C-alpha positions in Angstrom: 88.0 -75.2 -164.9 86.3 -73.1 -162.2 88.3 -70.1 -163.4 87.1 -70.7 -167.0 83.5 -70.8 -165.7 83.9 -67.5 -163.8 85.6 -65.8 -166.8 82.7 -67.1 -169.0 80.2 -65.5 -166.6 82.0 -62.2 -167.1 81.6 -61.3 -163.4 85.0 -62.3 -162.1 83.5 -62.8 -158.7 81.9 -66.0 -157.6 78.4 -65.9 -156.2 77.9 -66.5 -152.4 76.9 -70.1 -153.1 80.5 -70.7 -154.4 82.1 -68.8 -151.6 81.5 -70.9 -148.5 83.8 -68.8 -146.3 81.7 -65.7 -147.1 78.5 -67.5 -146.3 80.0 -68.9 -143.1 81.3 -65.5 -142.0 78.0 -63.7 -142.7 76.0 -66.4 -140.8 78.4 -66.1 -137.9 78.0 -62.3 -138.0 74.2 -62.6 -137.9 74.3 -65.0 -135.0 76.6 -62.6 -133.0 74.4 -59.6 -133.8 71.2 -61.4 -132.7 72.8 -62.7 -129.5 74.1 -59.3 -128.7 70.7 -57.6 -129.3 68.9 -60.4 -127.4 71.2 -59.9 -124.3 70.7 -56.1 -124.5 66.9 -56.5 -124.8 66.9 -58.6 -121.7 69.0 -56.1 -119.9 67.0 -53.0 -120.9 63.5 -54.4 -120.8 63.4 -57.4 -118.5 66.2 -57.3 -115.9 65.1 -54.2 -114.0 68.6 -52.7 -114.2 68.3 -48.9 -114.6 64.9 -48.8 -112.9 65.4 -49.7 -109.3 68.3 -52.2 -109.4 71.9 -50.8 -109.4 73.5 -54.1 -110.3 72.9 -57.9 -110.5 75.7 -60.0 -108.9 76.3 -62.9 -111.2 79.4 -64.3 -109.5 81.9 -62.9 -107.0 83.8 -61.3 -109.9 81.0 -60.6 -112.4 78.2 -58.1 -112.1 75.6 -56.9 -114.6 75.2 -53.1 -114.6 73.5 -50.8 -117.1 75.6 -48.3 -118.9 75.1 -46.4 -122.2 78.2 -45.4 -124.0 77.8 -42.5 -126.4 81.4 -42.7 -127.5 83.6 -45.5 -128.8 85.9 -47.8 -126.7 86.2 -46.6 -123.1 83.8 -43.7 -124.0 86.5 -42.0 -126.1 85.3 -39.4 -128.6 82.0 -39.1 -126.8 79.5 -37.6 -129.3 76.1 -37.0 -127.6 72.9 -36.4 -129.4 71.4 -37.7 -132.6 74.0 -36.2 -134.9 76.9 -37.8 -133.0 75.2 -41.2 -132.9 74.4 -40.9 -136.6 78.1 -40.2 -137.3 79.2 -43.3 -135.4 76.4 -45.4 -137.0 77.6 -44.3 -140.5 81.2 -45.1 -139.6 80.1 -48.5 -138.4 78.3 -49.1 -141.7 81.4 -48.1 -143.7 83.6 -50.3 -141.6 81.1 -53.2 -142.0 81.1 -52.8 -145.8 84.9 -53.0 -145.7 84.8 -56.1 -143.5 82.3 -57.8 -145.9 84.7 -57.1 -148.9 87.6 -58.5 -146.8 85.4 -61.5 -145.9 84.6 -62.2 -149.5 88.3 -62.5 -150.2 89.1 -64.7 -147.1 91.0 -67.9 -147.9 90.9 -69.5 -144.4 88.4 -70.6 -141.9 90.3 -68.7 -139.2 90.1 -65.4 -141.1 86.4 -65.9 -141.9 85.7 -66.6 -138.3 87.6 -63.6 -137.1 85.9 -61.3 -139.7 82.5 -62.8 -139.0 82.9 -62.1 -135.2 84.1 -58.5 -135.8 81.3 -57.9 -138.3 78.7 -59.2 -136.0 80.0 -57.2 -133.1 80.1 -54.0 -135.2 76.6 -54.5 -136.4 75.3 -55.3 -132.8 76.8 -52.1 -131.4 75.8 -50.0 -134.4 72.1 -51.0 -133.9 72.2 -49.6 -130.4 73.2 -46.1 -131.5 70.0 -44.9 -133.2 67.8 -47.0 -130.9 69.4 -46.3 -127.5 71.5 -43.1 -128.1 74.7 -45.1 -127.5 76.0 -48.6 -127.1 74.6 -50.5 -124.2 77.3 -52.1 -122.0 76.5 -54.3 -119.0 79.1 -56.9 -118.1 81.4 -55.7 -115.3 84.4 -57.9 -114.3 86.2 -57.2 -111.0 88.5 -58.8 -108.6 90.4 -57.5 -105.5 89.2 -53.9 -106.0 90.3 -53.9 -109.6 87.5 -53.2 -112.2 87.8 -53.9 -115.9 85.8 -51.7 -118.3 82.1 -52.6 -118.8 81.4 -54.4 -122.0 78.8 -56.4 -124.0 78.5 -59.5 -126.2 79.5 -57.5 -129.3 82.6 -56.2 -127.6 83.7 -59.8 -126.8 83.1 -60.9 -130.4 85.2 -57.9 -131.7 88.1 -58.7 -129.4 88.1 -62.4 -130.1 87.7 -61.8 -133.8 90.6 -59.3 -133.9 92.7 -61.8 -131.9 91.9 -64.5 -134.5 92.9 -62.1 -137.3 96.2 -61.3 -135.6 96.8 -65.1 -135.1 96.0 -65.8 -138.7 98.3 -63.0 -139.8 101.2 -64.3 -137.7 100.5 -68.0 -138.6 100.2 -67.1 -142.3 103.5 -65.2 -142.3 105.3 -68.0 -140.6 103.7 -70.6 -143.0 104.7 -68.5 -146.0 108.3 -68.2 -144.7 108.7 -71.9 -144.2 107.0 -72.7 -147.6 109.5 -70.5 -149.4 112.6 -72.5 -148.2 
């Protein structure tokens, strides 16, 4: 019956109101992007990091530091200057559009959550590039002389979202294999 209604509308694509997973994923993406930008606003404008404070010790294994990453993960493909940041911003926009298309086709809450997290993280980091000349990273984990890379809220969302998508992919494959028996 719903298929007849869609065919009658001629669009073939249900509006957002009839795609609850799309709305959920977009709302989650917005929450992540706002939380990421709020944390970076605090760091840049209110914490004092970068002015006179080198680091803020949060716990024996966590510090807040201020780094600006002009590249991508681990500062790879470092493109300094406005042209480089514009290129990365346009890449993030293209990837975000692809994620929204994928999200519109999501059929599970896990996939929608993973895609929403990745999208929100991508948007949060993309906003930094034209405003800050690179992505602002600030959480530094360390223990016993070992230091992990410095990251931000958007990075955490991207990693957790990607992990959920891998989990969904493996779970979906296993479920399909057992359903076919």
